[in-house]
C-alpha positions in Angstrom: 13.6 -15.4 0.6 17.3 -15.6 1.6 17.9 -12.0 0.6 15.0 -10.9 2.7 16.2 -12.7 5.8 19.8 -11.6 5.3 18.7 -8.0 4.9 16.6 -8.2 8.1 19.5 -9.8 10.0 22.0 -7.2 8.9 19.7 -4.4 9.8 19.0 -5.9 13.2 22.7 -6.3 13.8 23.2 -2.6 13.0 20.4 -1.7 15.3 21.8 -3.8 18.0 25.0 -1.8 17.8 23.0 1.3 18.8 22.3 -0.4 22.2 25.9 0.1 23.1 25.5 3.9 22.7 22.3 4.2 24.7 19.3 2.1 25.6 17.1 5.0 24.8 18.4 5.2 21.2 18.0 1.4 20.9 14.4 1.5 22.1 13.5 4.3 19.7 15.3 2.8 16.7 14.0 -0.7 17.2 10.4 0.3 17.9 10.2 2.6 14.9 12.0 0.2 12.5 9.9 -2.8 13.4 6.7 -0.8 13.3 7.3 0.5 9.8 8.6 -2.9 8.6 5.5 -4.8 9.9 3.2 -2.1 8.4 4.7 -2.4 4.9 4.9 -6.2 5.0 1.3 -6.6 6.4 -0.1 -4.1 3.8 1.7 -5.9 1.0 0.4 -9.3 2.1 -3.2 -8.0 2.6 -3.1 -6.4 -0.9 -1.8 -9.6 -2.4 -4.5 -11.7 -0.8 -7.2 -9.2 -2.0 -5.9 -9.3 -5.6 -5.7 -13.1 -5.6 -9.3 -13.3 -4.2 -10.5 -11.0 -7.0 -8.7 -13.0 -9.7 -10.1 -16.3 -8.3 -13.6 -14.9 -8.3 -13.3 -14.2 -12.0 -13.6 -10.5 -11.8 -10.7 -9.9 -14.1 -11.4 -12.2 -17.0 -11.6 -9.8 -19.9 -9.4 -10.9 -22.7 -8.2 -8.5 -25.4 -6.7 -9.3 -28.8 -2.9 -9.1 -29.2 -2.9 -6.0 -31.5 -5.0 -4.1 -29.0 -2.6 -5.1 -26.2 0.3 -3.8 -28.1 -1.2 -0.5 -29.3 -2.9 0.3 -25.9 -1.4 -1.8 -23.1 -3.0 0.2 -20.3 -6.4 0.6 -22.0 -6.2 4.4 -22.1 -8.0 4.8 -25.4 -10.8 2.2 -25.2 -13.8 4.4 -24.5 -12.9 7.6 -26.2 -15.4 9.1 -28.6 -14.4 12.3 -30.4 -17.2 14.7 -31.2 -16.2 17.1 -34.0 -19.4 19.1 -33.9 -19.0 22.9 -33.4 -19.7 24.1 -29.8 -22.9 25.8 -30.8 -24.5 22.5 -31.8 -23.5 20.6 -28.6 -26.1 20.1 -26.0 -24.1 20.3 -22.8 -26.9 19.1 -20.5 -27.2 15.9 -22.5 -23.4 15.4 -22.5 -23.3 15.8 -18.7 -26.2 13.3 -18.3 -24.4 10.8 -20.4 -21.1 11.2 -18.5 -23.0 10.9 -15.1 -24.6 7.7 -16.3 -21.1 6.2 -17.1 -19.9 6.8 -13.5 -20.4 3.7 -11.4 -22.5 4.4 -8.3 -21.3 3.4 -4.9 -22.9 0.1 -4.0 -22.4 -2.5 -1.2 -20.5 -4.9 -3.5 -17.8 -2.3 -4.2 -17.7 -1.1 -0.6 -17.2 -4.7 0.6 -13.9 -5.0 -1.3 -12.6 -1.6 0.0 -13.5 -2.3 3.6 -12.2 -5.8 3.4 -8.8 -4.6 2.2 -8.7 -1.8 4.7 -9.7 -3.7 7.8 -7.4 -6.6 7.3 -5.7 -7.8 10.5 -2.5 -7.9 8.6 -2.8 -4.1 8.4 -4.4 -3.3 11.7 -2.1 -5.2 14.0 1.1 -3.4 12.7 -0.6 0.0 13.1 -1.6 -1.0 16.6 2.1 -1.9 17.3 3.2 1.5 16.0 0.7 3.5 18.1 1.3 1.4 21.3 5.1 1.6 20.8 5.0 5.3 20.3 2.8 5.8 23.4 5.1 3.5 25.5 8.2 5.5 24.5 6.4 8.8 25.2 5.0 7.6 28.6 8.4 6.4 29.7 10.1 9.7 28.7 12.5 8.0 26.3 11.0 9.2 23.0 13.7 10.8 20.9 12.3 11.9 17.5 15.8 12.5 16.1 16.2 8.7 16.2 12.6 7.6 15.8 11.6 9.3 12.5 14.7 8.3 10.5 14.2 4.7 11.8 10.6 4.8 10.4 12.0 5.8 7.0 14.6 3.0 7.1 11.9 0.5 8.2 9.7 1.6 5.2 12.5 1.1 2.8 13.5 -2.3 4.3 9.9 -3.4 4.4 9.4 -2.6 0.7 12.5 -4.5 -0.3 11.6 -7.5 1.9 7.9 -7.6 0.9 8.9 -7.4 -2.8 11.3 -10.3 -2.2 8.8 -12.4 -0.2 5.6 -11.8 -2.2 7.0 -11.6 -5.7 
C-alpha cells in the first residue's frame, strides 16, 4: 500500500510541475491521468469483487487430483476425444449436433454475472469522469491531444501498478 501511495504522490508532483509551464497543459495532463487511473483501479476492484462473489457462492468448487494438476494445470486436455475413424465413416451431421449440444446456451443466470460486472458503479463513475473531463476541456478550448493522450497512457500504467499493489 505504501508503494501505491508513494507512486501516486510522485506522479502528482511531476504533474504539478507541468502547471508552471502552462495551465492548459496541467489541465489536460491531470484530467487524462486521473481518468485513466480511476478507470483501471475501479475495473480492478469491480473484477475482484465479482470473482470473490463467485467463489463464495461455491461456483468454483471442483477439485482435481494432484497428478492431473501437474500434467494439465490449465485443463486444456480434459474433454478431448480423438476419433481415429477414416473420414468416409464419419457422420458429420451427428458430430455437429454433438458439438452444438456441448455449447452452453445463453441464459439469464449467465447474463446476470456479465451485466453485474459491466454495470458496476466502480466502472461507470470513472468512465463518466473521463467523458465529462474530455467534454469540459473541449468546451473551454483547452484540449491539447498532444498532452492528453500520453497522459492517458501514463494513467493506465500507473493504475495497473497501483491496483496490483492494492488488490493483491
